[in-house]
Structure formats: C-alpha cells, structure tokens
C-alpha positions as CSV (number, residue, x, y, z in Angstrom):
1,M,0.0,0.0,0.0
2,A,1.2,3.5,-0.7
3,P,1.8,5.8,2.3
4,M,-0.8,8.2,3.3
5,G,-0.3,11.6,1.8
6,I,1.2,10.3,-1.4
7,L,-1.9,9.2,-3.2
8,P,-4.4,11.9,-4.3
9,T,-7.5,12.1,-2.1
10,L,-11.1,11.8,-3.4
11,R,-13.3,12.6,-0.6
12,L,-16.9,13.5,0.4
13,A,-16.7,16.2,2.9
14,E,-19.4,16.1,5.6
15,A,-18.9,19.6,6.8
16,P,-17.3,22.6,5.5
17,R,-13.6,22.5,6.2
18,A,-11.7,25.4,7.7
19,A,-10.1,26.8,4.6
20,A,-6.8,28.9,4.6
21,P,-7.2,32.5,3.5
22,R,-7.4,32.7,-0.4
23,F,-6.3,35.4,-2.8
24,A,-9.5,36.0,-4.6
25,S,-7.6,37.4,-7.6
26,L,-5.7,34.2,-7.9
27,D,-8.9,32.1,-8.0
28,Q,-10.3,34.5,-10.7
29,F,-7.0,34.3,-12.6
30,R,-6.9,30.6,-12.4
31,G,-10.6,30.3,-13.4
32,Y,-10.0,32.6,-16.5
33,T,-7.0,30.3,-17.4
34,V,-9.1,27.2,-17.2
35,A,-11.8,28.8,-19.3
36,G,-9.3,29.9,-21.9
37,M,-8.0,26.3,-22.0
38,F,-11.6,25.1,-22.6
39,L,-11.9,27.5,-25.4
40,V,-8.6,26.7,-27.3
41,N,-8.8,23.0,-26.8
42,F,-12.3,22.8,-28.1
43,A,-12.3,25.5,-30.9
44,G,-8.8,24.6,-32.2
45,H,-10.1,21.2,-33.3
46,F,-12.2,22.8,-36.2
47,A,-11.2,24.1,-39.5
48,C,-12.8,27.5,-39.1
49,A,-10.8,28.3,-35.8
50,H,-8.8,31.5,-35.8
51,P,-5.0,30.9,-35.9
52,Q,-4.8,32.5,-32.5
53,L,-6.9,29.7,-31.1
54,R,-4.5,27.1,-32.2
55,H,-1.1,25.9,-30.9
56,H,1.9,26.6,-33.1
57,R,5.5,25.4,-33.2
58,T,6.9,28.6,-34.6
59,F,5.3,31.4,-32.7
60,A,3.3,32.4,-29.7
61,S,-0.5,32.6,-30.2
62,Y,-3.2,33.3,-27.7
63,A,-3.6,29.5,-27.3
64,D,0.0,29.3,-26.4
65,T,-0.3,31.7,-23.5
66,I,-2.6,29.5,-21.6
67,M,-0.2,26.9,-20.3
68,P,2.3,29.4,-18.9
69,Q,-0.6,30.8,-16.8
70,F,-1.1,27.5,-15.2
71,F,2.5,27.4,-14.2
72,F,2.4,31.0,-13.0
73,A,-0.7,30.1,-10.8
74,M,1.1,27.0,-9.6
75,G,4.1,29.1,-8.6
76,F,2.0,31.6,-6.7
77,A,0.1,28.9,-4.7
78,Y,3.2,26.8,-4.2
79,R,5.1,29.7,-2.6
80,L,2.0,30.5,-0.5
81,T,1.6,27.1,0.8
82,H,5.2,26.1,1.2
83,V,6.0,29.2,3.2
84,R,3.1,28.7,5.4
85,L,3.7,25.0,6.1
86,A,7.4,25.7,6.8
87,A,6.4,28.3,9.4
88,Q,3.8,26.0,11.0
89,L,5.4,22.5,10.7
90,G,9.0,23.1,10.0
91,A,11.1,23.0,6.6
92,R,11.4,19.3,6.7
93,A,7.6,18.6,7.0
94,A,7.0,21.3,4.2
95,W,9.5,19.5,1.9
96,G,7.7,16.1,2.7
97,R,4.4,17.6,1.9
98,A,5.6,19.2,-1.3
99,I,7.3,15.9,-2.5
100,G,4.1,14.0,-1.7
101,R,1.8,16.4,-3.6
102,Q,4.0,16.2,-6.7
103,A,4.3,12.4,-6.5
104,S,0.5,12.4,-6.5
105,L,0.4,14.6,-9.5
106,L,2.8,12.3,-11.4
107,L,0.5,9.5,-10.6
108,V,-2.5,11.3,-11.8
109,A,-0.6,12.1,-15.0
110,V,-0.2,8.5,-15.9
111,F,-3.9,8.1,-16.3
112,A,-4.3,11.6,-17.9
113,H,-1.5,11.4,-20.4
114,G,-0.5,7.7,-20.7
115,F,2.6,6.3,-22.2
116,D,3.8,5.4,-25.7
117,R,4.5,2.0,-27.2
118,A,8.3,2.2,-27.8
119,A,8.4,-1.4,-29.0
120,S,6.0,-3.8,-30.5
121,T,7.7,-7.1,-29.5
122,W,10.0,-8.3,-26.7
123,D,12.9,-8.8,-29.1
124,E,12.5,-5.3,-30.5
125,A,12.6,-3.9,-26.8
126,R,15.7,-5.9,-26.1
127,A,17.4,-4.6,-29.2
128,M,16.6,-1.1,-28.3
129,G,18.3,-1.3,-25.0
130,L,16.8,-0.1,-21.7
131,A,17.7,3.6,-22.1
132,A,16.1,3.9,-25.6
133,W,13.1,1.9,-24.4
134,A,12.6,4.1,-21.4
135,V,12.9,7.4,-23.5
136,G,10.5,6.0,-26.0
137,T,7.9,4.8,-23.5
138,F,8.0,7.6,-21.0
139,G,9.6,10.6,-22.8
140,G,6.7,11.5,-25.2
141,S,3.0,11.5,-24.3
142,Y,3.6,11.3,-20.6
143,F,5.4,14.7,-20.6
144,Q,2.5,16.9,-20.9
145,T,0.9,19.4,-18.6
146,L,0.5,17.6,-15.3
147,T,3.8,15.9,-15.6
148,H,5.6,19.2,-16.4
149,L,3.9,20.8,-13.5
150,A,5.1,18.1,-11.1
151,V,8.7,17.9,-12.2
152,T,9.0,21.7,-12.4
153,A,7.7,22.0,-8.9
154,L,10.2,19.5,-7.7
155,W,13.0,21.3,-9.6
156,M,11.9,24.5,-7.7
157,L,11.7,22.9,-4.3
158,P,15.2,23.8,-3.1
159,V,14.4,27.6,-3.6
160,I,10.6,27.9,-3.3
161,G,11.0,28.7,0.4
162,R,13.9,31.0,0.1
163,G,14.3,34.7,-0.7
164,S,13.1,36.3,-3.9
165,G,16.5,36.7,-5.1
166,A,17.3,33.0,-4.9
167,I,14.0,32.2,-6.9
168,A,15.0,34.8,-9.6
169,V,18.6,33.5,-9.8
170,H,17.4,29.9,-10.0
171,A,15.0,30.8,-12.9
172,V,17.7,32.6,-14.8
173,A,20.1,29.8,-14.4
174,S,17.5,27.2,-15.4
175,G,16.7,29.2,-18.5
176,A,20.5,29.6,-19.4
177,L,21.0,25.8,-19.0
178,H,17.9,25.2,-21.2
179,L,19.4,27.4,-23.9
180,T,22.8,25.7,-23.6
181,L,21.4,22.2,-23.9
182,S,19.2,23.4,-26.9
183,H,22.2,24.6,-28.7
184,A,24.0,21.4,-27.9
185,G,21.4,19.3,-29.8
186,W,18.3,19.1,-27.6
187,F,16.4,21.4,-29.9
188,E,17.0,19.1,-33.0
189,W,16.2,16.0,-30.9
190,L,12.8,17.5,-29.9
191,H,11.8,18.3,-33.4
192,V,12.6,14.7,-34.6
193,H,10.8,13.0,-31.9
194,R,7.1,13.0,-30.8
195,T,7.2,15.5,-28.0
196,I,5.5,18.7,-27.0
197,D,5.9,21.4,-24.3
198,G,9.7,21.0,-24.2
199,G,9.8,17.2,-23.6
200,M,11.7,15.7,-20.7
201,L,13.9,18.8,-20.2
202,G,11.0,21.2,-20.4
203,F,11.0,21.7,-16.7
204,L,14.1,23.9,-17.1
205,S,12.3,26.6,-19.1
206,W,8.9,26.1,-17.4
207,T,10.7,27.3,-14.3
208,L,10.4,30.9,-15.6
209,P,6.6,31.2,-15.4
210,V,6.6,29.3,-12.0
211,A,9.2,31.8,-10.6
212,A,7.2,34.7,-12.0
213,G,4.2,33.4,-10.0
214,A,6.3,32.9,-6.8
215,L,7.6,36.4,-7.1
216,A,4.1,37.8,-7.8
217,H,3.0,36.2,-4.5
218,D,5.8,38.1,-2.6
219,L,4.7,41.4,-4.2
220,A,0.9,40.7,-3.5
221,V,1.7,39.8,0.2
222,R,4.0,42.9,0.8
223,A,2.1,45.6,-1.2
224,R,-1.5,46.8,-1.3
225,P,-3.4,46.2,-4.5
226,T,-3.1,49.9,-5.4
227,R,0.7,49.4,-5.6
228,A,0.8,45.8,-6.5
229,A,-1.3,46.0,-9.7
230,P,0.9,48.7,-11.5
231,A,4.0,47.0,-10.2
232,L,2.9,43.6,-11.7
233,L,1.9,45.2,-14.8
234,L,5.3,46.9,-15.2
235,A,7.1,43.7,-14.4
236,G,5.0,41.8,-16.8
237,T,5.6,44.4,-19.7
238,G,9.4,44.3,-19.1
239,T,9.5,40.4,-19.1
240,M,7.4,40.3,-22.3
241,V,9.9,42.7,-23.9
242,A,12.8,40.4,-22.6
243,G,11.2,37.4,-24.2
244,Y,10.7,39.2,-27.5
245,A,14.3,40.5,-27.3
246,L,15.6,36.9,-27.0
247,A,13.5,36.0,-30.1
248,C,15.2,38.8,-31.9
249,I,18.6,37.2,-31.2
250,G,17.8,34.5,-33.6
251,A,16.6,37.0,-36.3
252,T,20.0,38.9,-35.9
253,F,21.9,35.7,-36.4
254,H,20.1,34.9,-39.6
255,A,20.3,38.4,-40.9
256,G,23.9,39.0,-40.1
257,A,23.1,42.4,-38.6
258,W,20.7,43.7,-35.9
259,A,17.1,42.7,-37.0
260,L,13.8,42.5,-35.3
261,D,11.7,39.3,-35.4
262,A,8.0,39.4,-36.1
263,P,6.2,40.5,-33.0
264,P,4.5,38.0,-30.6
265,F,1.1,36.6,-32.0
266,C,2.5,36.8,-35.5
267,P,4.3,34.1,-37.6
268,P,8.0,34.4,-37.5
269,S,9.9,36.3,-40.1
270,R,13.0,34.0,-40.2
271,P,13.9,30.3,-39.9
272,V,12.9,28.5,-36.7
273,D,15.6,27.9,-34.2
274,V,16.3,27.7,-30.4
275,W,15.5,31.4,-30.1
276,T,12.0,31.1,-31.7
277,M,9.0,31.4,-29.4
278,S,7.8,27.8,-29.5
279,Q,5.6,25.9,-27.1
280,K,6.6,22.6,-28.7
281,S,10.3,23.2,-27.8
282,G,9.5,25.1,-24.6
283,S,12.0,27.8,-25.7
284,V,13.2,30.3,-23.2
285,S,11.9,33.3,-25.3
286,Y,8.5,31.8,-25.3
287,Q,8.6,31.1,-21.6
288,A,9.9,34.5,-20.8
289,F,7.1,36.2,-22.9
290,G,4.5,33.7,-21.3
291,A,5.6,34.6,-17.8
292,G,5.4,38.3,-18.6
293,F,1.9,37.9,-20.2
294,S,0.8,36.0,-17.1
295,L,2.1,38.9,-14.8
296,A,0.2,41.4,-17.0
297,I,-3.0,39.5,-16.9
298,Y,-2.8,38.8,-13.2
299,A,-2.3,42.5,-12.6
300,L,-5.6,43.1,-14.2
301,F,-7.3,40.6,-11.8
302,V,-5.6,42.3,-8.8
303,A,-7.0,45.6,-10.1
304,G,-10.4,44.3,-10.7
305,T,-10.9,41.7,-8.0
306,D,-8.7,42.7,-5.0
307,L,-9.2,46.5,-5.6
308,R,-12.8,46.8,-6.9
309,G,-14.2,43.5,-5.7
310,W,-15.2,42.3,-9.2
311,T,-15.7,38.6,-9.5
312,L,-17.3,36.0,-11.8
313,G,-18.9,33.0,-10.3
314,V,-17.8,30.9,-13.2
315,F,-14.1,31.8,-12.8
316,R,-14.4,31.1,-9.0
317,L,-15.9,27.6,-9.8
318,L,-13.3,26.9,-12.5
319,G,-10.4,28.4,-10.3
320,Q,-11.1,26.2,-7.2
321,A,-11.7,23.0,-9.3
322,A,-8.8,23.5,-11.8
323,L,-7.5,20.0,-11.6
324,V,-10.9,18.3,-12.0
325,G,-11.7,20.6,-14.8
326,Y,-8.5,19.7,-16.5
327,L,-9.1,15.9,-16.2
328,L,-12.9,16.4,-17.1
329,H,-12.8,18.8,-20.1
330,G,-11.2,16.4,-22.6
331,L,-13.8,13.8,-22.0
332,V,-16.7,16.2,-22.5
333,A,-15.1,17.7,-25.5
334,E,-14.6,14.4,-27.2
335,V,-18.3,13.7,-26.9
336,V,-19.6,17.1,-28.0
337,Q,-17.1,17.4,-30.9
338,K,-18.5,14.2,-32.5
339,A,-21.7,16.1,-32.9
340,V,-20.1,19.0,-34.7
341,P,-18.5,18.3,-38.1
342,Q,-14.8,19.2,-38.4
343,D,-15.6,21.6,-41.3
344,A,-18.6,23.3,-39.6
345,P,-19.2,27.0,-39.8
346,A,-18.2,29.2,-36.9
347,W,-21.8,29.6,-35.6
348,A,-22.1,25.8,-35.3
349,V,-18.8,25.6,-33.6
350,A,-19.8,28.4,-31.2
351,G,-23.0,26.5,-30.3
352,G,-21.1,23.3,-29.7
353,F,-18.6,25.2,-27.5
354,A,-21.5,26.7,-25.5
355,A,-23.0,23.2,-24.9
356,Y,-19.5,21.7,-24.1
357,F,-18.7,24.6,-21.6
358,A,-22.1,24.4,-20.0
359,I,-22.0,20.6,-19.5
360,T,-18.5,20.8,-18.0
361,C,-19.3,23.6,-15.7
362,A,-22.5,21.9,-14.6
363,A,-20.5,18.7,-13.8
364,L,-18.0,20.7,-11.8
365,A,-20.9,22.6,-10.0
366,L,-22.5,19.3,-9.0
367,L,-19.3,17.9,-7.5
368,A,-18.8,21.2,-5.6
369,R,-22.3,21.2,-4.3
370,N,-21.9,17.6,-3.0
371,R,-18.5,18.5,-1.6
372,I,-16.8,15.9,-3.7
373,E,-13.2,17.1,-4.5
374,L,-9.9,15.8,-5.7
375,R,-7.2,17.1,-3.6
376,L,-3.4,16.7,-3.8
C-alpha cells in the first residue's frame, strides 16, 4: 500500500472545512485560465478556428499563452503554501508535503496522459536497450501538462521557500541551462521525436513562469493592491519585452546584422531555431514572454478583484476546481465534438462550445455542491 499523503484524495466532505485564506484574484485568474483552456482545446479542433486559437510550433499565439498561466498560478500557490507550512510545521515537513503532492500529480498524470509504445515485440525492446526503451515509453506523451507541473515543482523545491533573489537566480540559471542544452542538440532531438511542451527537459524553461508566480506572490503579500497592480503590470511588460528580445537574437543571427523578429502573436519572419517562441520546444523566449503575459493578466485581476471586488462565479468555480476541470474537459469535448463536423461554420462551432462549456461547468458545480473534491 502507498503511504498516506502520497496518493491523491477523493473525498466526500461532511462539513465545511476550515479553509486557509485565499487570494480572490488568484482564484479568478486561475478560473480565467481554465476557461481559456476550454476554449482553445475545443475550438482549435475545427477548420474555421482563428489561428490565435491554435497551438503553433513557430510563434506564440493566444492559445500558447494559456499553459504558462497554469505554471504561473502554480508558482503563486506553491510559494504561498510552502512558506505557510514551513512556518507551521518546519522546513522538513514542508518538503515532505511538497514531494508527496508532486508524487500524487505524477501518478494522476499516468492516467491523464498515458505512455507510448516504444516497441511492438519483446525482441524489439531488447534490441533497443533499456535507455532507448525508457525514453520511447515515458519521454513522449507522458510529458504533458500535469507531468511538467510536477517535475518543475520538484526542480523549484530547493528555492521555493527561500528569498525572492534566490528564486530569480534559479529561474535565470535554469533558462540559461535550457538554452545551452538546446544549442547542444536538444532542440533538434525535440523536433525529430514525438514530444511537446519541451519534452523531458522542459522543466528547465517552465521554471520561468513558475518563478514569476512565486515572485508575484511576494509582491501581492507585501504591497497593497493599489501598488501591486501597477508593479505587476510593469514587471509583466518588461518580461514580455525580454522574451521578444531573446527571439530577436535569432533574427539577428540569420540576418547577419541587428534585426527584429516578427512580434508576438505573429508568424516568425525567419527560420525557426532555439530562439524562436515555441511551445513545442518550450523555448526560453516563449517562456519569458508567457511569464510576462501572465504577470500582466494577473495585474488586471488584482486591480479588478482585489481592488474593486469584481468577481465572476464561473471563474471562481473553475479556479477552485482546476485539476478536476482539466481531467474532465477532454472527455466532454470528445463527446460534443463528435456532434459537430470538423468543417462546420463558426456559428455551429460556437454552439457546440457553448454546450460543451455548460456541461463541463454543470458537472463541476454538481461535484462542488456535493462537496466531492480531488485534492493533492
């Protein structure tokens, strides 16, 4: 049997539990992110979908901004819970809780993402060798969102409870290491093999939006919303500019002189390389831009929610049930998409999306009403 605290818990709560104080802006931000995921994962399936609703290997579309926001939200909450647990239970206990949560998430990822069949026969597997078989089995489909979240959280564990400076240095060093390995051949390997989101080394660059979320937490705790919102917006703008500047390095190399790449949300104006904004390769330019975009969007929620009290019930529902929503939305989409032809006009796709969104939210609301929750 697995030790308690390692497996995820599905429980029926008999009475309201005493919840720790929440950042309403974070719940709203996370809910917006889940809603955005629903939109791009459903609409992107159809021929009429706008390019901004599709994932691309060669530039950052609106769809490509969604995943960094999950990592940003995770970094914010990770910092919040780890610091609180360390103060209450001690650093060792906080580390144990963190490792247990990420082990749980890795287990959930097995069922959410699955493995690949690296070999069709036993003789073929023996001929491949253990290392090649392991990479072929676990290095592709399994390394998607939930796996990346867990591995990146474990990579951040040594600094998540330390000062803001340590977190920032760790993020920059991780990005530099990712760039170095990409230049050394990792980029070419990714584009030959069936991988997405940076593959097995993606955690190095996914560290950037996680660190941005952790640093946003520190700012939100120390400053009032009237000061935090503009500071977050300024930091987000600067980080987005830094990500675009990194993309321009590749354009400069190819042009032989200083040159600007196409701006974010536009197809690249030069050959794709390690500097290109690409979710497939998890490039540092893409992650830096995604981290900055997340900071800017979160600043709007701080201004609207923490400062003015604006909230949406659907965002609160989705924000507080993000994991269940992630696990459930693909199943509902698969059913609804079968009722809408792939070449359907935009109005039919919009109707299908409305039905899919309503069904998924109704299921989440039913679970919440009955106090059934999946907790890590």
